DRENPA-3360 file (N, C-alpha, C; in nm, 2 decimals, always signed):
BEGIN
1 = MNQHSKNE = -1.22/+0.73/-3.36/-1.13/+0.82/-3.42/-1.19/+0.87/-3.56 ~ -1.20/+1.00/-3.58/-1.26/+1.05/-3.70/-1.16/+1.03/-3.82 ~ -1.21/+1.06/-3.94/-1.13/+1.04/-4.06/-1.01/+1.14/-4.06 ~ -1.03/+1.26/-4.01/-0.92/+1.36/-4.00/-0.80/+1.31/-3.92 ~ -0.84/+1.25/-3.80/-0.74/+1.20/-3.71/-0.67/+1.08/-3.77 ~ -0.74/+0.99/-3.85/-0.68/+0.88/-3.91/-0.58/+0.93/-4.02 ~ -0.62/+1.03/-4.09/-0.52/+1.08/-4.19/-0.40/+1.14/-4.13 ~ -0.41/+1.20/-4.01/-0.30/+1.26/-3.94/-0.20/+1.15/-3.90;
9 = VRTGTQLR = -0.26/+1.04/-3.84/-0.18/+0.93/-3.80/-0.11/+0.86/-3.92 ~ -0.18/+0.84/-4.03/-0.12/+0.78/-4.15/-0.01/+0.87/-4.20 ~ -0.03/+1.00/-4.20/+0.07/+1.10/-4.25/+0.19/+1.10/-4.16 ~ +0.17/+1.09/-4.03/+0.28/+1.09/-3.94/+0.36/+0.96/-3.95 ~ +0.29/+0.85/-3.97/+0.36/+0.72/-3.99/+0.45/+0.72/-4.11 ~ +0.39/+0.77/-4.22/+0.46/+0.78/-4.35/+0.58/+0.87/-4.34 ~ +0.57/+0.98/-4.27/+0.68/+1.07/-4.25/+0.79/+1.01/-4.17 ~ +0.76/+0.94/-4.06/+0.86/+0.87/-3.98/+0.93/+0.76/-4.06;
17 = DKVRGLVR = +0.85/+0.69/-4.14/+0.91/+0.58/-4.22/+1.01/+0.64/-4.33 ~ +0.97/+0.76/-4.38/+1.05/+0.82/-4.48/+1.18/+0.87/-4.42 ~ +1.17/+0.93/-4.30/+1.29/+0.98/-4.23/+1.38/+0.86/-4.19 ~ +1.32/+0.75/-4.15/+1.40/+0.63/-4.11/+1.47/+0.58/-4.23 ~ +1.40/+0.57/-4.34/+1.47/+0.52/-4.46/+1.58/+0.61/-4.51 ~ +1.57/+0.74/-4.49/+1.68/+0.83/-4.53/+1.80/+0.82/-4.44 ~ +1.77/+0.80/-4.31/+1.88/+0.78/-4.22/+1.95/+0.65/-4.24 ~ +1.87/+0.55/-4.27/+1.94/+0.42/-4.30/+2.02/+0.42/-4.43;
25 = DELLQAAE = +1.98/+0.49/-4.53/+2.05/+0.51/-4.65/+2.18/+0.58/-4.62 ~ +2.17/+0.68/-4.54/+2.29/+0.76/-4.51/+2.39/+0.68/-4.43 ~ +2.35/+0.59/-4.34/+2.43/+0.50/-4.27/+2.50/+0.40/-4.36 ~ +2.43/+0.35/-4.46/+2.48/+0.25/-4.55/+2.59/+0.32/-4.64 ~ +2.57/+0.44/-4.68/+2.67/+0.51/-4.76/+2.80/+0.54/-4.68 ~ +2.78/+0.58/-4.55/+2.89/+0.61/-4.47/+2.97/+0.48/-4.44 ~ +2.89/+0.37/-4.41/+2.96/+0.24/-4.38/+3.03/+0.19/-4.50 ~ +2.98/+0.20/-4.62/+3.05/+0.16/-4.74/+3.18/+0.23/-4.76;
33 = SIFAEEGL = +3.18/+0.36/-4.74/+3.30/+0.44/-4.75/+3.41/+0.40/-4.65 ~ +3.36/+0.38/-4.52/+3.46/+0.35/-4.41/+3.51/+0.21/-4.43 ~ +3.43/+0.11/-4.47/+3.47/-0.02/-4.49/+3.58/-0.03/-4.60 ~ +3.56/+0.05/-4.71/+3.65/+0.05/-4.82/+3.78/+0.12/-4.78 ~ +3.77/+0.22/-4.69/+3.90/+0.29/-4.65/+3.97/+0.22/-4.54 ~ +3.90/+0.17/-4.44/+3.97/+0.11/-4.33/+3.97/-0.04/-4.33 ~ +3.90/-0.11/-4.42/+3.90/-0.25/-4.43/+3.78/-0.31/-4.35 ~ +3.73/-0.42/-4.41/+3.61/-0.49/-4.35/+3.64/-0.54/-4.21;
41 = QTAKVESI = +3.76/-0.58/-4.19/+3.79/-0.64/-4.06/+3.83/-0.54/-3.95 ~ +3.87/-0.42/-3.99/+3.92/-0.33/-3.89/+3.84/-0.20/-3.88 ~ +3.74/-0.18/-3.97/+3.66/-0.05/-3.96/+3.58/-0.05/-3.83 ~ +3.58/+0.07/-3.77/+3.51/+0.09/-3.64/+3.37/+0.15/-3.67 ~ +3.27/+0.11/-3.59/+3.14/+0.16/-3.59/+3.14/+0.31/-3.56 ~ +3.23/+0.35/-3.47/+3.25/+0.49/-3.43/+3.28/+0.58/-3.55 ~ +3.37/+0.52/-3.64/+3.40/+0.60/-3.76/+3.28/+0.61/-3.86 ~ +3.20/+0.51/-3.86/+3.08/+0.51/-3.95/+2.98/+0.61/-3.90;
49 = AARAGVSV = +2.97/+0.61/-3.76/+2.87/+0.71/-3.70/+2.92/+0.85/-3.73 ~ +3.05/+0.87/-3.71/+3.10/+1.01/-3.73/+3.09/+1.05/-3.88 ~ +3.11/+0.96/-3.97/+3.10/+0.99/-4.11/+2.95/+1.03/-4.15 ~ +2.86/+0.96/-4.08/+2.72/+0.99/-4.11/+2.66/+1.10/-4.03 ~ +2.74/+1.15/-3.93/+2.70/+1.26/-3.84/+2.59/+1.22/-3.74 ~ +2.60/+1.10/-3.69/+2.50/+1.05/-3.59/+2.58/+0.99/-3.47 ~ +2.51/+0.95/-3.37/+2.58/+0.89/-3.26/+2.59/+0.74/-3.29 ~ +2.68/+0.67/-3.21/+2.70/+0.53/-3.22/+2.57/+0.46/-3.19;
57 = GTVYNYFA = +2.49/+0.51/-3.09/+2.37/+0.45/-3.05/+2.27/+0.45/-3.17 ~ +2.27/+0.55/-3.25/+2.18/+0.56/-3.36/+2.21/+0.44/-3.46 ~ +2.34/+0.42/-3.48/+2.38/+0.31/-3.57/+2.31/+0.18/-3.52 ~ +2.32/+0.15/-3.39/+2.27/+0.03/-3.34/+2.12/+0.03/-3.33 ~ +2.06/+0.14/-3.34/+1.91/+0.14/-3.35/+1.86/+0.09/-3.49 ~ +1.95/+0.09/-3.59/+1.92/+0.05/-3.72/+1.97/-0.09/-3.75 ~ +2.09/-0.12/-3.69/+2.15/-0.25/-3.72/+2.20/-0.31/-3.59 ~ +2.16/-0.44/-3.58/+2.19/-0.51/-3.46/+2.33/-0.52/-3.42;
65 = DRKALVDA = +2.42/-0.54/-3.51/+2.56/-0.54/-3.48/+2.64/-0.51/-3.61 ~ +2.77/-0.51/-3.60/+2.86/-0.48/-3.71/+2.84/-0.57/-3.83 ~ +2.82/-0.70/-3.81/+2.80/-0.79/-3.92/+2.67/-0.76/-3.99 ~ +2.57/-0.72/-3.92/+2.44/-0.68/-3.99/+2.46/-0.56/-4.08 ~ +2.54/-0.47/-4.03/+2.57/-0.35/-4.11/+2.65/-0.39/-4.24 ~ +2.75/-0.48/-4.23/+2.82/-0.52/-4.34/+2.73/-0.59/-4.44 ~ +2.65/-0.68/-4.39/+2.56/-0.76/-4.48/+2.46/-0.66/-4.55 ~ +2.41/-0.56/-4.48/+2.32/-0.47/-4.54/+2.38/-0.39/-4.65;
73 = VMESRKQD = +2.51/-0.35/-4.63/+2.58/-0.27/-4.73/+2.59/-0.36/-4.86 ~ +2.64/-0.48/-4.84/+2.67/-0.57/-4.95/+2.54/-0.60/-5.02 ~ +2.43/-0.63/-4.95/+2.30/-0.67/-5.01/+2.24/-0.55/-5.09 ~ +2.25/-0.43/-5.03/+2.20/-0.31/-5.10/+2.27/-0.29/-5.24 ~ +2.40/-0.30/-5.24/+2.47/-0.27/-5.36/+2.46/-0.39/-5.46 ~ +2.45/-0.51/-5.41/+2.44/-0.63/-5.49/+2.30/-0.62/-5.57 ~ +2.20/-0.58/-5.49/+2.07/-0.57/-5.55/+2.06/-0.46/-5.66 ~ +2.14/-0.35/-5.63/+2.14/-0.24/-5.73/+2.21/-0.28/-5.86;
81 = LFRRLQEL = +2.32/-0.35/-5.85/+2.39/-0.40/-5.97/+2.30/-0.50/-6.04 ~ +2.24/-0.59/-5.96/+2.15/-0.69/-6.02/+2.04/-0.63/-6.10 ~ +1.98/-0.53/-6.05/+1.87/-0.46/-6.12/+1.92/-0.40/-6.25 ~ +2.04/-0.34/-6.24/+2.09/-0.28/-6.36/+2.12/-0.38/-6.47 ~ +2.17/-0.49/-6.43/+2.20/-0.60/-6.53/+2.07/-0.66/-6.58 ~ +1.97/-0.67/-6.50/+1.84/-0.72/-6.54/+1.78/-0.63/-6.64 ~ +1.79/-0.50/-6.62/+1.73/-0.40/-6.71/+1.81/-0.41/-6.84 ~ +1.94/-0.42/-6.84/+2.02/-0.43/-6.96/+1.99/-0.56/-7.04;
89 = ETQTEGRP = +1.96/-0.67/-6.97/+1.93/-0.79/-7.03/+1.80/-0.78/-7.11 ~ +1.70/-0.71/-7.05/+1.57/-0.69/-7.11/+1.58/-0.59/-7.23 ~ +1.66/-0.49/-7.21/+1.68/-0.39/-7.32/+1.75/-0.44/-7.44 ~ +1.84/-0.54/-7.42/+1.92/-0.59/-7.54/+1.88/-0.72/-7.59 ~ +1.76/-0.77/-7.54/+1.71/-0.90/-7.58/+1.69/-0.90/-7.73 ~ +1.74/-1.01/-7.79/+1.73/-1.02/-7.94/+1.84/-0.97/-8.02 ~ +1.93/-0.89/-7.95/+2.05/-0.84/-8.03/+2.16/-0.94/-8.04 ~ +2.25/-0.92/-8.13/+2.37/-1.02/-8.15/+2.45/-1.02/-8.02;
97 = FLERLEMT = +2.52/-1.13/-8.00/+2.60/-1.16/-7.89/+2.71/-1.05/-7.87 ~ +2.79/-1.02/-7.97/+2.90/-0.92/-7.95/+2.85/-0.78/-7.91 ~ +2.73/-0.74/-7.96/+2.68/-0.62/-7.92/+2.63/-0.62/-7.78 ~ +2.57/-0.72/-7.74/+2.53/-0.73/-7.60/+2.65/-0.74/-7.50 ~ +2.75/-0.81/-7.55/+2.87/-0.83/-7.47/+2.94/-0.70/-7.44 ~ +2.95/-0.62/-7.55/+3.01/-0.48/-7.54/+2.93/-0.40/-7.44 ~ +2.80/-0.40/-7.45/+2.71/-0.31/-7.37/+2.72/-0.36/-7.22 ~ +2.72/-0.49/-7.20/+2.73/-0.55/-7.06/+2.86/-0.51/-7.00;
105 = LETVLAYF = +2.97/-0.53/-7.07/+3.10/-0.50/-7.01/+3.12/-0.35/-6.98 ~ +3.07/-0.26/-7.07/+3.07/-0.12/-7.05/+2.99/-0.08/-6.92 ~ +2.88/-0.14/-6.91/+2.79/-0.12/-6.79/+2.86/-0.16/-6.66 ~ +2.92/-0.27/-6.66/+2.99/-0.32/-6.54/+3.11/-0.24/-6.51 ~ +3.19/-0.20/-6.61/+3.31/-0.12/-6.59/+3.27/+0.02/-6.54 ~ +3.17/+0.08/-6.59/+3.12/+0.21/-6.55/+3.07/+0.20/-6.41 ~ +3.00/+0.09/-6.37/+2.95/+0.08/-6.24/+3.07/+0.07/-6.14 ~ +3.17/-0.01/-6.17/+3.28/-0.02/-6.08/+3.35/+0.12/-6.07;
113 = QSQRPYFL = +3.36/+0.19/-6.18/+3.43/+0.32/-6.17/+3.35/+0.43/-6.09 ~ +3.22/+0.42/-6.10/+3.13/+0.52/-6.03/+3.11/+0.48/-5.88 ~ +3.12/+0.35/-5.86/+3.10/+0.30/-5.72/+3.23/+0.24/-5.67 ~ +3.33/+0.32/-5.67/+3.47/+0.27/-5.63/+3.47/+0.21/-5.49 ~ +3.41/+0.27/-5.39/+3.41/+0.21/-5.25/+3.35/+0.07/-5.25 ~ +3.24/+0.05/-5.33/+3.17/-0.08/-5.33/+3.26/-0.18/-5.40 ~ +3.33/-0.14/-5.51/+3.42/-0.23/-5.58/+3.53/-0.28/-5.49 ~ +3.59/-0.19/-5.41/+3.69/-0.23/-5.32/+3.64/-0.32/-5.21;
121 = LMLQAEGA = +3.51/-0.29/-5.17/+3.45/-0.37/-5.07/+3.42/-0.51/-5.12 ~ +3.38/-0.52/-5.25/+3.36/-0.66/-5.30/+3.49/-0.74/-5.31 ~ +3.60/-0.67/-5.34/+3.73/-0.74/-5.34/+3.77/-0.78/-5.20 ~ +3.75/-0.70/-5.10/+3.78/-0.73/-4.97/+3.70/-0.85/-4.92 ~ +3.57/-0.85/-4.96/+3.48/-0.96/-4.92/+3.52/-1.09/-4.97 ~ +3.57/-1.09/-5.09/+3.62/-1.21/-5.16/+3.74/-1.27/-5.08 ~ +3.82/-1.19/-5.02/+3.94/-1.23/-4.94/+3.91/-1.26/-4.79 ~ +3.79/-1.23/-4.75/+3.76/-1.25/-4.61/+3.75/-1.40/-4.57;
129 = PSFKQALL = +3.80/-1.44/-4.46/+3.80/-1.58/-4.42/+3.66/-1.64/-4.42 ~ +3.56/-1.57/-4.38/+3.43/-1.62/-4.37/+3.38/-1.65/-4.51 ~ +3.41/-1.56/-4.61/+3.37/-1.58/-4.75/+3.44/-1.70/-4.81 ~ +3.57/-1.71/-4.78/+3.65/-1.82/-4.84/+3.59/-1.96/-4.79 ~ +3.55/-1.96/-4.66/+3.50/-2.08/-4.61/+3.37/-2.12/-4.67 ~ +3.28/-2.01/-4.69/+3.15/-2.03/-4.76/+3.17/-2.08/-4.90 ~ +3.27/-2.02/-4.97/+3.30/-2.06/-5.11/+3.34/-2.20/-5.12 ~ +3.42/-2.25/-5.03/+3.47/-2.39/-5.04/+3.36/-2.49/-5.01;
137 = SAPDPCKG = +3.26/-2.45/-4.94/+3.15/-2.54/-4.91/+3.03/-2.52/-5.00 ~ +3.04/-2.42/-5.09/+2.93/-2.40/-5.18/+2.94/-2.48/-5.30 ~ +2.82/-2.53/-5.36/+2.83/-2.61/-5.48/+2.86/-2.53/-5.60 ~ +2.84/-2.40/-5.60/+2.87/-2.31/-5.72/+2.98/-2.22/-5.69 ~ +3.09/-2.22/-5.76/+3.21/-2.14/-5.73/+3.19/-1.99/-5.77 ~ +3.08/-1.96/-5.84/+3.06/-1.83/-5.89/+2.95/-1.75/-5.81 ~ +2.93/-1.79/-5.69/+2.85/-1.71/-5.60/+2.93/-1.61/-5.52 ~ +2.87/-1.52/-5.45/+2.95/-1.43/-5.37/+2.93/-1.29/-5.42;
145 = PFGSIFEH = +3.02/-1.20/-5.38/+3.00/-1.05/-5.41/+2.98/-1.03/-5.56 ~ +3.05/-1.10/-5.65/+3.04/-1.08/-5.79/+2.94/-1.17/-5.86 ~ +2.85/-1.24/-5.78/+2.76/-1.34/-5.83/+2.67/-1.30/-5.94 ~ +2.61/-1.18/-5.93/+2.52/-1.13/-6.03/+2.59/-1.11/-6.17 ~ +2.72/-1.07/-6.16/+2.79/-1.05/-6.28/+2.82/-1.18/-6.35 ~ +2.87/-1.28/-6.27/+2.89/-1.42/-6.32/+2.77/-1.47/-6.39 ~ +2.65/-1.46/-6.32/+2.53/-1.51/-6.37/+2.49/-1.45/-6.51 ~ +2.50/-1.32/-6.52/+2.47/-1.25/-6.64/+2.57/-1.29/-6.75;
153 = LEKLMVQG = +2.69/-1.29/-6.72/+2.79/-1.33/-6.82/+2.78/-1.47/-6.87 ~ +2.74/-1.56/-6.78/+2.72/-1.70/-6.82/+2.61/-1.71/-6.93 ~ +2.50/-1.64/-6.91/+2.40/-1.64/-7.01/+2.45/-1.59/-7.14 ~ +2.53/-1.48/-7.14/+2.58/-1.43/-7.26/+2.68/-1.53/-7.33 ~ +2.76/-1.60/-7.25/+2.85/-1.70/-7.31/+2.77/-1.81/-7.38 ~ +2.66/-1.85/-7.33/+2.57/-1.95/-7.39/+2.53/-1.90/-7.53 ~ +2.49/-1.77/-7.54/+2.45/-1.71/-7.66/+2.56/-1.71/-7.76 ~ +2.68/-1.67/-7.71/+2.80/-1.66/-7.79/+2.84/-1.79/-7.86;
161 = IAEGSLRA = +2.83/-1.90/-7.78/+2.86/-2.03/-7.83/+2.76/-2.07/-7.94 ~ +2.63/-2.04/-7.91/+2.53/-2.08/-8.00/+2.54/-2.01/-8.14 ~ +2.59/-1.88/-8.13/+2.61/-1.80/-8.26/+2.74/-1.83/-8.33 ~ +2.83/-1.91/-8.26/+2.96/-1.94/-8.32/+3.06/-1.83/-8.30 ~ +3.03/-1.74/-8.21/+3.13/-1.63/-8.18/+3.23/-1.68/-8.08 ~ +3.20/-1.79/-8.01/+3.29/-1.84/-7.91/+3.31/-1.99/-7.93 ~ +3.42/-2.05/-7.89/+3.43/-2.19/-7.90/+3.34/-2.26/-7.80 ~ +3.31/-2.39/-7.82/+3.22/-2.46/-7.74/+3.29/-2.50/-7.61;
169 = EDPKLLAL = +3.32/-2.41/-7.53/+3.38/-2.43/-7.40/+3.27/-2.42/-7.29 ~ +3.30/-2.46/-7.17/+3.21/-2.44/-7.06/+3.17/-2.30/-7.04 ~ +3.04/-2.25/-7.06/+3.01/-2.11/-7.05/+3.04/-2.05/-6.91 ~ +3.03/-2.13/-6.81/+3.06/-2.08/-6.68/+3.21/-2.05/-6.66 ~ +3.29/-2.13/-6.73/+3.44/-2.11/-6.72/+3.47/-1.98/-6.80 ~ +3.41/-1.96/-6.92/+3.43/-1.84/-7.00/+3.39/-1.72/-6.92 ~ +3.27/-1.73/-6.85/+3.23/-1.61/-6.78/+3.33/-1.58/-6.66 ~ +3.38/-1.68/-6.60/+3.48/-1.67/-6.50/+3.61/-1.60/-6.55;
177 = FLAAISRG = +3.65/-1.64/-6.67/+3.77/-1.57/-6.73/+3.74/-1.43/-6.76 ~ +3.63/-1.39/-6.82/+3.60/-1.26/-6.85/+3.59/-1.17/-6.73 ~ +3.52/-1.22/-6.63/+3.50/-1.15/-6.50/+3.63/-1.12/-6.44 ~ +3.72/-1.22/-6.44/+3.85/-1.21/-6.37/+3.94/-1.10/-6.44 ~ +3.93/-1.10/-6.58/+4.01/-1.00/-6.65/+3.95/-0.86/-6.62 ~ +3.82/-0.85/-6.62/+3.76/-0.72/-6.60/+3.79/-0.67/-6.46 ~ +3.78/-0.76/-6.37/+3.81/-0.72/-6.23/+3.95/-0.67/-6.21 ~ +4.05/-0.75/-6.27/+4.19/-0.71/-6.26/+4.22/-0.58/-6.32;
185 = VSLSAMAD = +4.17/-0.56/-6.44/+4.19/-0.43/-6.51/+4.13/-0.32/-6.44 ~ +4.01/-0.34/-6.38/+3.95/-0.23/-6.31/+4.03/-0.19/-6.18 ~ +4.08/-0.29/-6.12/+4.16/-0.26/-6.00/+4.29/-0.19/-6.04 ~ +4.35/-0.24/-6.15/+4.48/-0.17/-6.19/+4.46/-0.03/-6.23 ~ +4.34/+0.00/-6.29/+4.31/+0.13/-6.34/+4.31/+0.24/-6.23 ~ +4.29/+0.19/-6.11/+4.28/+0.28/-5.99/+4.42/+0.33/-5.95 ~ +4.53/+0.26/-5.99/+4.66/+0.30/-5.95/+4.76/+0.31/-6.06 ~ +4.74/+0.25/-6.18/+4.83/+0.25/-6.29/+4.79/+0.34/-6.40;
193 = PQVPNDVR = +4.87/+0.45/-6.42/+4.83/+0.54/-6.53/+4.84/+0.48/-6.67 ~ +4.90/+0.37/-6.68/+4.92/+0.31/-6.81/+4.78/+0.24/-6.86 ~ +4.70/+0.21/-6.76/+4.57/+0.15/-6.79/+4.47/+0.26/-6.83 ~ +4.40/+0.24/-6.94/+4.31/+0.35/-6.98/+4.21/+0.38/-6.88 ~ +4.19/+0.51/-6.86/+4.09/+0.56/-6.76/+3.95/+0.56/-6.82 ~ +3.94/+0.58/-6.95/+3.82/+0.58/-7.02/+3.75/+0.45/-7.03 ~ +3.63/+0.44/-6.99/+3.56/+0.31/-6.98/+3.56/+0.24/-7.11 ~ +3.53/+0.31/-7.22/+3.52/+0.25/-7.35/+3.65/+0.19/-7.40;
201 = ERRTLILR = +3.76/+0.26/-7.37/+3.89/+0.21/-7.41/+3.92/+0.09/-7.33 ~ +3.89/+0.09/-7.20/+3.92/-0.03/-7.12/+3.83/-0.14/-7.16 ~ +3.71/-0.12/-7.20/+3.62/-0.23/-7.25/+3.68/-0.29/-7.38 ~ +3.73/-0.21/-7.47/+3.79/-0.26/-7.59/+3.91/-0.34/-7.57 ~ +4.00/-0.29/-7.47/+4.12/-0.37/-7.43/+4.08/-0.51/-7.38 ~ +3.99/-0.51/-7.29/+3.95/-0.64/-7.23/+3.89/-0.73/-7.33 ~ +3.80/-0.68/-7.42/+3.73/-0.77/-7.51/+3.83/-0.82/-7.62 ~ +3.93/-0.74/-7.66/+4.03/-0.78/-7.75/+4.11/-0.90/-7.70;
209 = FFLHGAGP = +4.14/-0.89/-7.57/+4.22/-0.99/-7.50/+4.14/-1.12/-7.48 ~ +4.01/-1.10/-7.44/+3.92/-1.21/-7.42/+3.89/-1.29/-7.54 ~ +3.86/-1.21/-7.65/+3.81/-1.28/-7.77/+3.93/-1.33/-7.86 ~ +4.04/-1.27/-7.85/+4.15/-1.30/-7.94/+4.28/-1.35/-7.87 ~ +4.29/-1.33/-7.74/+4.40/-1.38/-7.67/+4.52/-1.29/-7.68 ~ +4.63/-1.33/-7.61/+4.75/-1.25/-7.61/+4.85/-1.29/-7.71 ~ +4.83/-1.40/-7.78/+4.93/-1.45/-7.87/+4.92/-1.37/-8.01 ~ +5.02/-1.39/-8.10/+5.01/-1.33/-8.23/+4.90/-1.39/-8.31;
217 = SGPAPKLR = +4.86/-1.31/-8.41/+4.76/-1.36/-8.50/+4.81/-1.48/-8.58 ~ +4.71/-1.56/-8.63/+4.76/-1.68/-8.70/+4.72/-1.80/-8.63 ~ +4.77/-1.92/-8.67/+4.73/-2.05/-8.60/+4.77/-2.05/-8.46 ~ +4.69/-2.11/-8.38/+4.71/-2.12/-8.23/+4.84/-2.20/-8.21 ~ +4.93/-2.16/-8.12/+5.05/-2.24/-8.09/+5.02/-2.37/-8.03 ~ +5.11/-2.47/-8.06/+5.09/-2.60/-8.00/+5.14/-2.60/-7.86 ~ +5.07/-2.65/-7.77/+5.11/-2.65/-7.63/+5.16/-2.79/-7.59 ~ +5.26/-2.79/-7.50/+5.32/-2.91/-7.46/+5.23/-2.99/-7.37;
225 = AL = +5.21/-3.12/-7.40/+5.12/-3.20/-7.32/+5.17/-3.22/-7.18 ~ +5.09/-3.21/-7.08/+5.13/-3.22/-6.94/+5.11/-3.36/-6.89;
% end
């Protein structure tokens, strides 16, 4: 085979790989939307194929079964969010805790707002029986769909405690509290007009509650011993 023929073969292979990658991405986007709309447990492969404009057979050419498609969607988005948080961690290295916390929360809230189908999918995955079973048997309660967020926040909590901006509590527990508040407010913002739609307003609301609590200013109230 001459050099010209080799180049043609290489070009043809690269083109096929590119087309295959584009089709796979289109299927993942369609699957993400359908899973969010119809539910992880009830969404049909036929609906995904129709949304992507391909046949059902094409879907199975790329994914062995429905579970493989779910796993691929979750992994793709999890990696995307993980990369964003990693980049943010690098960009803000050396800055004060409160500044990094504000930037992190704004990034996460903006991601949830721009990737609404994936956010709903993450919530559904948390409630899925298979995920609950895996969570109960896992040594770390902060794994799963929101794992990269927990991991990033936990590192920030360690910095906040070291700087004296936070009490010396378990950083994993603090990360869990902040993630839970952010998740709940983000979900409420989709349906409740009273919740700020602007990401920065929402960030300020969440941080004020997390850092200062819901009680009045002044000495902390005495709690009844259990």
